[in-house]
Each structure stands twice: as structure tokens, then as C-alpha cells.
C-alpha positions in Angstrom: -12.3 12.8 -23.7 -13.9 15.9 -22.5 -16.3 13.7 -20.6 -13.6 12.8 -18.3 -12.3 16.1 -17.5 -15.7 17.2 -15.1 -15.3 17.9 -11.5 -18.2 15.5 -11.1 -16.8 12.5 -13.8 -15.4 9.4 -11.2 -11.8 9.0 -10.7 -11.0 5.3 -11.3 -9.3 3.2 -8.4 -6.9 0.5 -9.6 -6.2 -1.8 -6.9 -4.8 -5.5 -6.8 -2.0 -7.5 -5.6 1.8 -6.8 -6.1 3.0 -7.8 -9.6 -0.7 -7.4 -10.6 0.2 -4.5 -13.6 -1.2 -1.7 -11.6 1.8 0.4 -12.7 1.7 0.3 -16.6 -1.7 0.0 -16.3 -2.3 3.4 -14.6 0.0 4.9 -17.6 -1.4 3.4 -20.1 -4.7 4.8 -19.1 -3.2 8.3 -18.1 -1.9 8.5 -21.6 -5.3 7.6 -23.0 -7.5 10.0 -20.8 -4.9 13.3 -20.3 -4.8 11.7 -16.5 -2.1 12.3 -13.9 -1.4 9.1 -11.5 -2.0 9.3 -7.6 0.4 6.5 -6.0 -1.8 4.5 -3.1 1.5 2.9 -2.2 2.7 3.1 1.1 6.5 2.6 0.8 6.7 3.7 -2.8 6.6 7.4 -0.9 10.3 7.1 0.4 12.7 8.4 -1.1 15.9 5.9 -2.4 13.5 2.9 -1.7 13.3 2.5 -5.3 14.2 -1.0 -6.6 12.6 -3.1 -3.7 9.0 -1.0 -4.3 9.0 -1.2 -7.7 8.9 2.4 -8.3 7.4 3.5 -12.1 10.3 4.0 -13.9 11.7 7.7 -15.1 10.6 6.8 -18.6 7.1 6.3 -17.0 7.3 9.3 -14.9 8.0 11.8 -17.9 5.3 10.6 -19.7 2.7 10.5 -17.0 3.0 12.9 -13.9 3.1 10.6 -10.7 2.0 11.6 -7.1 2.9 10.9 -3.4 6.1 8.6 -5.0 9.8 10.4 -3.5 8.2 12.9 -0.4 9.3 11.0 2.6 12.1 10.3 4.1 12.9 6.7 5.9 13.3 8.2 9.3 9.8 10.2 8.9 6.7 8.4 10.1 4.0 7.9 7.6 0.6 6.9 7.7 -3.0 6.2 6.8 -4.3 9.8 7.8 -1.6 11.7 6.2 -1.8 9.5 3.4 -5.5 10.8 2.8 -4.9 14.4 3.1 -2.0 14.2 0.6 -4.2 12.0 -1.9 -7.3 14.6 -1.5 -4.8 17.7 -2.1 -3.4 16.0 -5.2 -7.0 14.6 -6.7 -8.4 17.8 -6.4 -5.4 19.4 -8.1 -5.1 17.9 -11.0 -9.1 18.5 -11.3 -7.9 22.4 -11.1 -5.9 22.1 -14.1 -8.6 20.0 -16.5 -6.6 16.7 -16.2 -8.0 13.2 -15.3 -6.9 11.9 -11.3 -5.7 7.9 -11.8 -4.9 6.4 -7.8 -3.4 3.1 -8.3 -1.8 1.1 -5.5 -1.9 -2.2 -3.4 -1.8 -0.8 0.3 -5.5 -1.8 1.2 -5.8 0.5 4.1 -5.1 3.4 2.1 -7.3 2.7 -0.6 -10.4 1.5 1.9 -9.7 5.0 3.9 -9.5 6.8 0.3 -12.8 5.4 -0.4 -14.6 4.8 2.6 -13.7 6.9 4.9 -11.1 7.0 7.7 -12.4 4.6 10.9 -14.4 6.5 13.6 -12.3 5.2 16.6 -10.8 7.7 19.2 -7.2 8.7 18.6 -5.0 11.0 20.6 -1.7 12.4 19.2 0.3 13.0 22.6 -0.6 9.6 23.4 0.6 7.8 20.0 3.4 10.3 20.4 4.1 8.3 23.3 3.4 4.4 22.5 5.4 5.4 19.2 8.6 6.3 21.0 8.1 3.0 23.1 7.2 0.1 21.4 8.3 1.7 17.6 11.3 -0.3 16.8 12.9 -4.2 16.7 14.2 -3.9 20.2 11.2 -3.0 22.3 8.0 -4.2 19.5 8.0 -7.2 21.3 7.3 -6.0 24.6 4.1 -4.6 23.2 3.3 -8.4 21.6 3.6 -9.7 25.5 1.4 -6.8 26.7 -1.5 -7.2 23.7 -1.4 -10.4 24.3 -2.4 -10.4 27.3 -4.9 -7.7 27.3 -6.5 -7.9 24.1 -6.1 -11.0 22.8 -8.1 -10.5 19.3 -5.8 -7.7 18.8 -2.7 -9.8 19.1 -4.1 -12.6 17.0 -5.1 -10.2 14.4 -2.0 -7.5 14.1 0.9 -9.6 16.3 3.2 -9.1 13.4 2.2 -5.6 12.0 4.2 -3.0 13.8 2.1 0.0 13.5 -1.0 -1.5 13.7 -0.8 -3.3 16.7 0.7 0.0 18.1 -2.6 1.5 16.8 -4.8 -1.0 18.6 -2.9 -0.8 22.1 -3.4 2.8 21.5 -7.8 2.5 21.2 -7.3 -0.1 24.1 -5.7 2.7 26.2 -8.5 5.4 25.2 -11.5 2.8 25.0 -10.8 -0.1 27.2 -12.0 -2.7 24.7 -10.1 -4.3 22.2 -10.1 -2.5 18.5 -11.6 -5.5 17.0 -14.4 -5.7 19.0 -15.5 -1.7 18.5 -15.2 -2.6 14.7 -17.6 -5.1 14.9 -20.6 -2.1 15.8 -19.4 0.1 13.3 -21.8 1.1 10.7 -20.8 0.1 7.4 -19.8 3.2 5.3 -20.9 4.3 1.7 -18.1 4.3 -0.8 -17.8 7.7 -1.6 -19.7 8.5 -5.2 -17.1 10.3 -7.8 -15.2 7.2 -7.5 -15.0 3.9 -9.6 -13.0 0.8 -8.5 -11.2 -2.0 -10.3 -9.4 -4.7 -9.1 -7.1 -6.5 -10.9 -7.4 -10.1 -10.7 -4.5 -12.9 -11.7 -4.4 -16.7 -11.6 -2.7 -17.9 -8.7 -0.2 -19.6 -10.4 0.4 -17.1 -13.1 0.2 -14.0 -10.3 2.9 -16.5 -8.0 5.2 -17.0 -11.0 5.2 -13.3 -12.3 6.4 -11.8 -8.9 9.2 -14.5 -8.6 10.4 -12.9 -12.1 10.2 -9.6 -11.1 11.9 -10.8 -7.8 14.7 -12.0 -10.1 14.9 -8.6 -12.4 15.4 -6.1 -9.2 18.2 -8.0 -7.4 19.3 -8.0 -11.3 19.1 -4.2 -11.3 20.8 -3.4 -7.8 18.3 -4.0 -5.1 20.8 -5.8 -3.4 23.4 -3.0 -3.0 20.4 -0.2 -2.4 18.9 -2.3 0.7 22.3 -2.6 2.1 22.9 1.3 2.3 19.5 1.4 3.7 20.1 -1.2 6.2 23.1 0.4 7.1 21.0 4.1 7.6 18.7 2.5 9.9 15.8 1.0 8.1 14.6 -1.7 10.5 14.4 0.9 12.8 12.2 3.3 10.9 9.0 4.3 11.9 7.0 3.0 9.4 9.9 1.9 5.8 10.9 -1.1 8.2 7.9 -2.7 6.6 9.0 -2.6 3.1 9.2 -6.0 1.6 12.4 -8.1 0.5 15.2 -5.9 2.3 14.8 -8.1 5.9 15.5 -11.1 3.7 18.5 -9.1 1.8 20.0 -8.3 5.2 20.0 -11.8 6.5 21.9 -12.5 3.3 24.3 -10.4 3.5 24.3 -11.5 7.6 25.4 -14.9 6.4 22.2 -16.9 7.2 21.5 -18.2 4.4 23.5 -18.3 0.3 23.0 -15.7 -1.8 21.3 -18.6 -4.3 18.5 -18.9 -1.7 17.7 -15.4 -1.9 15.8 -14.7 -5.1 13.1 -17.6 -3.8 13.1 -16.4 0.1 11.9 -13.1 -1.2 9.5 -14.6 -3.9 8.0 -16.0 -1.1 7.8 -13.9 1.4 6.2 -12.0 -1.3 3.7 -14.3 -2.5 2.5 -14.4 0.9 1.7 -10.9 1.1 0.2 -10.7 -2.3 -2.5 -13.6 -0.7 -3.1 -11.3 2.2 -4.2 -8.7 0.0 -5.8 -10.6 -2.4 -8.4 -11.1 0.5 -8.5 -7.9 1.5 -9.7 -6.8 -2.1 -12.0 -9.4 -2.2 -13.5 -8.6 1.6 -13.2 -4.9 1.5 -14.2 -4.1 -1.6 -17.0 -4.7 -2.5 -18.2 -2.4 -4.9 -15.1 -3.3 -7.3 -15.3 -4.2 -10.6 -12.9 -7.4 -10.5 -11.3 -8.1 -13.6 -9.3 -11.1 -14.4 -6.4 -10.4 -16.0 -4.6 -11.0 -18.5 -7.6 -8.8 -20.0 -6.7 -7.5 -23.9 -9.6 -4.8 -23.3 -9.0 -3.7 -19.7 -8.4 0.0 -20.7 -11.8 -0.3 -22.6 -13.5 -2.0 -19.5 -12.3 0.7 -17.6 -13.6 4.1 -19.7 -17.1 1.6 -20.4 -17.6 1.6 -16.8 -16.2 5.3 -15.9 -18.5 6.3 -18.4 -21.6 4.7 -17.0 -22.8 7.2 -14.7 
């Protein structure tokens, strides 16, 4: 496997919707290529959010080193800028030790930024801090929604349910006087970095939905409710970015008596499936460079290796 140890050898980026098998595939590929895994999952970075974010098991992490998992408390803000800096450092460090970096995850914005670069829109650290303090909570987010609905209707339409993105759009609006959606239309289409090869795991919709439903049941049976109860008490809903973790809100509503526990699995599975559909759309439209692999594919490891070698 020496051809994969060169600093110039392209590293694989495994992406796909939740429950598509990225974690298992990354571990198998790492064992095959003397590799280490760099997570591109915006929720697995948080310590303690284990069952609800489907982190690699302890056994998997003992067999293969994983990076960018359990590196932040839920009270910390973690964004795409920090991810890119951390991921680049991990990739360089792994290569420096003669091992092979393998990026795997489902957070589309992180993957897009890592492969194509960060967006060129203006930013202000002081303004962003002020906006976070003002609007980054369940209590005050509706006020931002009202502002953006009036001042930037296109941005509101795109991001109205996503707190972090809507705050970023308001930051851009205040700095430029123009909606972020309008500015993005004028971007020059960037080129994908040459030292990476992207792979998207694609499942039949019905099969993926059943995989999600089954995994939700397994996660609930393994102690997810107790985990969620603890972190909801610790303020998960008002955390800067950790509040976005899937399923915890539904568990909180169930614990508060809004619906019976017998409905919980299906409610989480439905919300997760809706999220997975958005992920699939993102990977289809934002990553034209990626090799799409129809799953299950018995030769998936060989296909990836062959693609990495064909340079």
C-alpha cells in the first residue's frame, strides 16, 4: 500500500446521508490502507452526545484512530471555519506520520468547504459575536426570523429553520446591504482541490429509510433517552450549535408528555429521513466531482482504491 503514503497521493472523502454506512466503510478502508479517519460530522465533535450522533464505537476507535470526535463541550460554538482549520491540521499530521487520511461524514457544508474552500463573503468577528449573543437561542431566534422575512426574503426562505445559517445571512446583509442568496449567484464556481477524491454512498430511498428506522430503534434501546435527558437539563436547546443534533428535541417533547413513548421511534425516524433527503440533494448538487456508488456494493473498497490509484 506504499502508493497511498505519499504526501501527493489523493485522500478519499466518504460522504452520504445519515445511516448510509460511512463509519463502517471508513474503518474498513483505514484498516486496508494504513489510514486514520477524520470525521466531518458537525455533531460528533461534542463530548457526551454519543448515542444520538451515532459515533464510532470504542472498538472501532481502538482499531483505527479517529479525529475531530469528542473535541468540544455542548456550550462551545463550532463552525465550518474551525472545522476547516482543524481538518487541515489533522490531514497534515496524519500524512507526516506516514499514514493515510480518510475523511468521512455527512455534514455537507463542512465537506464542501474542505473540498472547494470557504465562501468569499465578508465577515466580521465582532458583529458575529454580537449577533450570536442577541439571536442564538430558542427565545430570541423568532425575532431574527421576523427581521429576515422583511429585509431578506430570499435568505429567509432558504434558511428560516436553520439558526446558524440565518444568523450568517444577517451578518452578510448588514455588511453588504445585499442578501447572501443574491451574492452567491455571482460567485465564480471554484475548482475542487486536487489532492482529494470524493465518493457518495447512494441507497435506494426505501432501503435507506428502513435503515434509518432500524438504527433509531437500536439507538433508543441503547440509552439514547437517558443521554438526551441529561443534556437537555444541561441546556442543549440553547447551546450555540449543538442544539441542531437530530432526535434530541423529539425525545424532549416525549419526556414533556407531548406524545406517547410508543410514537418516539417513528417520529425521530421521520425527522431523520427528512434530513437525509436534504443531504442527498446537497451531495447531488454540490459535489459533481464525486463518484456515486450505488449501495450495497460488494466491491466498494476495491472501487475506491482503483479510483485513488487512477491519477
